[in-house]
N, C-alpha and C positions, 0 to 999 in steps of 0.2 A: 420653298421646297417642302414637299410632305414628308420627307425622311427627317428634316430639322423639327418640324411640327410633332412629329413621333417622338423625335429624341426628348423634345421640352416637355410631353406627355410623361415619359418614362421617368423622367427626372424629377419630376413633380409628384410621381407616385413613390418614389424614392424618397424624397425628402420629407413626405407627409406620414411616412411609417417610421418614426424615430428609432424603434427597437431594432428593424431591420437594419436600417443605417448604422445604428450605433453597435451592430454587430460586425458588418463589413469594416468599421473603421477602428473598432475596439479589439475584436478576436485577435490580429495579429499582435497587439499591443498586450494583451492579457499573458500569452504565450512568452513574448518576450521578457515581460516582468517575471513572470514566474521559474523561467530557466535562469535567468540573471540573479535572483534570490537565490535559487537552490545551488547555483555553480560559480557564480563569481565571487570576487574578493578571495579574503583570506582565510574563511571559514574552512576549519577541520571538522571532518565528521567525528560524532562522538559516539563510541561503542561501549557497551556493557563488558567489563572483564573482571573475572574473579581472580582472587590472589590468595595462594595458601603461602604461607611464610614460613618455612621449616627452618630457617636461620635466626630469626627473634633478636635479631641484633639492632644497634642503634642504625648502622649504615642500611640494613635491609629496610627497616622502616621508613627511614630518610627517603629510600627509593621509591617505596611505595606511595608516601605524601608528597613528595616533593618533585618525584619525576611522572610516575605511571598515572597518579591523580590529575596532571595536567593536561593528559590526552585522552583519558578514558574516565568512564564511571565505574568506581570501584566498589566492588564488592567483597570482603575477607571471608575466608572460610578456614575451618578448623581441620575438615578432613576433606579427602578430593572425592568422595562418595557423593556428598551432599552437593559438592560444585559439579561433578559429572551428571547428578539427576537433573540440576538448573540448566545445565548446558543443552540437555536432550529435550528439556520441555521448551526451550527458546528463550528462557531468561538472560543468558549470557551467550556473548559471540565467542569467547574463550576464557579460559581461566589458564593461570601461571602458577608453576609450583618453584617458590624461590628456594635452593637445596641449603642445607648446612654449608658453613663455609663461604658462602657468597659475599658477606661483610669483610671478610679476609681478602678475598680475592679482588674486590673493588679497591680497598685500602692499599693494597701490594700497587695495583694502577695509578693510584693517586700519589704515590712514592715514586713513579718513574720505574717501577718495575713492572715488565709485560708478564702478565699473569692471565691465563684463559678463564672467561667468564662463561658460564652455561646455564641456562634456563630450559625448564621445561614447558611445553606450551601444548594443550590439548585446547582443539577448536572446531567450530561449527562449521562443516565443509559443504553444507547444503547451501549455502550463499557463496559462490564461488567470487564475486567481486569484492566482499568484504573481506572474506578469507584472506586475499592477498595483502589488502591494506592493513589489517588487524597486524600480521607477522611483520610487515614493513615497519609498520608505527611501532611495535615493543622492540625492535632491533635498533632502531634512531635512538628512541627514548633511554635505552639502556648504553648504548655507545656513548650518548651524550653525558649521561650521569656518571659512568665510569672514566670519563675523558679519555677514551682511545678513539683510534679511527678504524682499525682492523674488525670485521665483523665478528658478533657476537655469536656463540654456539648455541643455538636454540634446537633445542630436540623437540621436534614438532609431530604430533599425533592426532588425526582426527578422530572424532567420536564415531564408535562402531555403528553404521547401518548396512543393510541389507545388500544395497548395491552401489556402485561408483555413481557420484553426482556428477552429471554432464550439465551443459547450459541449457538445454532443453528443459531439463528437471527444474530449474530457476526461473527460466522465463515464461514456461508454458501457464502456471496457474494465473500471471499476470494478463497473460493475452486472453484465456478464458474470462477473467474478469471484464476487461476492456470490451471483449463482445457481448457480453451482458449490459454494459453501461449503453450499448447501442439502444436498446430497448427503452430508454430514456424519451430519445427523439421519436421512435417508432410509436409508442404509446401515445404521445403527445398529438403526433400528427395524426394519428388514425381517430382521436376523438374530436380534435379541431375540425377536420374533414368534414364529419358526420353535422358538426354545429353549423358548418359553411353550407352545406348541401340542404340544411332543414330539417335532417332526419331527426335529431334531438328536440327541435321544435314540436314537432308532430307527436313525438314521445310524451313532452309536457302535458299533453291532454289527455294522457291515459293516467290510470291510477298508479303506475309504477314509480317507485321510491328511489331516493338518489343512492344508497347503497345498492340498490337492485342494478342501477346505470353501471356504477363502478365493478361491481362483480361480475356483471357480462363481460366487459371489456377486460377486466384483470383476467378471468380465468381463460380466456381467447388466448391472451398474450403470457399467460404463463405455460400454456401447453407449447406456444412456440419458443419459450425458453428452457423448458424441459428439453425439446428435441435439441435447441441449440447446444445444451451442456453435452447431452450424450454426443453428439456429432465432434465438439471441441475434445472432449475426453478420448475419444476413440481417435481421431487423427493425431493427438499429441502422444497417444500410446504406442501408434505405429511409426511415429517419427523418433522414437525411443524413450518417451519418459516414463519413469518408473513409479508403479502405484506401491509404495511401501507400506502404507497405513490402511487405514479401514476405506473402501470405495464409497460405501454408503454414507457416511460421514461426512465425506469431502462433497458428496453429490447432493447432500443436505445444506452444507454452508452455499454453495454454487446456487441451489434453489432459492433460500433466502435473500442472496445477492439480487437474484433476476426480480423477485419481488419489490426489493427496495427500489430496484431502478423503474419498475412499472408504477409504483407508487408517486415517483418524483415526477414521473411523466405526467401523470394524471393531474398533478398540481400544476404544472406547467399549462397544461391543455386548458385548467380553469381559468387560469389568468391570462391566457391568451384570447385575443378576438379573432384572428386570422391563422392560416397556416404558414403564412409569411414570416408572422411573429412566432409563433410555435418553434419552426424549424430550427431557427439560428439561436434562440434562448436556451433550447435544448442541448445544442453542442456546445454553446457557452458555458453550460454548466458541466457537461459530460467529459468534455476534453480535458479543461484544468483538473478536475477532480481525479481522474484516470492519471494524470501526469503527479497529481501530488500523492496518491495513494502506492505509488511504487509499482505501477503496471510492467514498466520497462527496465526499472533500476529500483535498488533498495533505498528507501526512503531515509536511512539513517547516513546518507551521503549530503543530507539536506540538513540548514540551521536547526537547533532544537525548536525554535519557535515555528519555524516552518512544519517540524514534524507534528508539534502539538496539533497545529491547525488541520493536517492530514488525518490524525487520529480521531478528529472529531466528527467524521465521515465514515461511513460504515464499511466502505470499499478496501481500504487499508488493513481493517481488523478480516476482512474477507481473504486479502492475499497471505496475510501471517498466517491465518490459520490454513487454507488451504496448501501452502507450502510446507508447514509442519508436519501436516497429516501425510502428503503425497511423499517427502523427501527423508521426514525424521520418522515417521510413523506414530506420531504423538497421539495419544487417545484424547477421549471427550474431556476428563479432566483437565488438560494442559490448554484447551481452547474454548472452555466453558465461559470464560469473561468475553471472548470475540462473537460466542455464539449468540450470548445473551445480548450484546450490544446490537447485533443483526437484528434480532428480535424485537427490541425496543424500537429501532428506527422504521423497522417493517410497519408496526402498529401506529406508530406516529405517524408516516407518510400516508397510510390509507385513511386514517382518523381525519388528516387534514384535505384530504382529497374528496372526502364525502362531505364534510363542512363546508369546502369551497363550493363543490357542485350545488349543494342544497341553496347556497346564498344565491348563485347564479339562477336557480330554477325560480327563485321568489322575486327577482329582480323585474 
């Protein structure tokens, strides 16, 4: 039967292309592993917490060292102004003030006398998911330390921002970054398609240099990326996203992200022999990186070692910087390290793309 012969032919083409076959079989496995590592087990998210100890007693110090330090990354402060500055810059998720008399209140509870315990918490409300978890964790840790079952009085106050944080304010930067990550398969597909059609082979007979090939594709795709950014921001704004900080600065962060995506796509295209290889390889990189970078949730919910992997890529820095600018109104000095990281990644991926393409030209 002819359909069986055609089936055999298609199967042969499939297993003769190990990269495509590996994508079909390995892509679900990669996602299962990533989600499993990020959310399974007994891993507790680690958040940065500032502590201002006004009690300065042995019990309050034990509370910090033996209770809070088991659940948070602790940074001590001598005054609230510095803690508030670091909170607005995004270096902390919250800071608590241990009032005078805290040690005596805890001691009375240890002796079986019911005594109300109060703590002041100032938190970053720009991350809606983290906010609830931080407050809940502080409450649980305090009740465990004081050996009481009743809730602790937590006087909470969010950092001052110009507008109320909504879910769209939190999720929009991640969705925009994910949209720009789609430039990875787009750029790889465009370049490989020209390679398969023989366009690049004909161009190799001309005096055109490798950087000129890369620049021509990059300029075209960068223009597409700019249009994407404008559309994404406008739609997010119409859906309720507030732009608290400098719109030009966040646009620059998104533009660098687009360039990084294009550069990665160019590298994939240089390493791929066909469009059937380039497309799955691009998505095999883009989708896990999107998840690890925190496009849909805070990466602080993942284990610390997985966070370290996420921070090795530029896209988690893009999301952190854009969320800080859009939601908290942070300036360039607060996102300078993230910005520099994006610049370095952009230079590296484009340099690698040119080198790989020159190597292909000489083969």
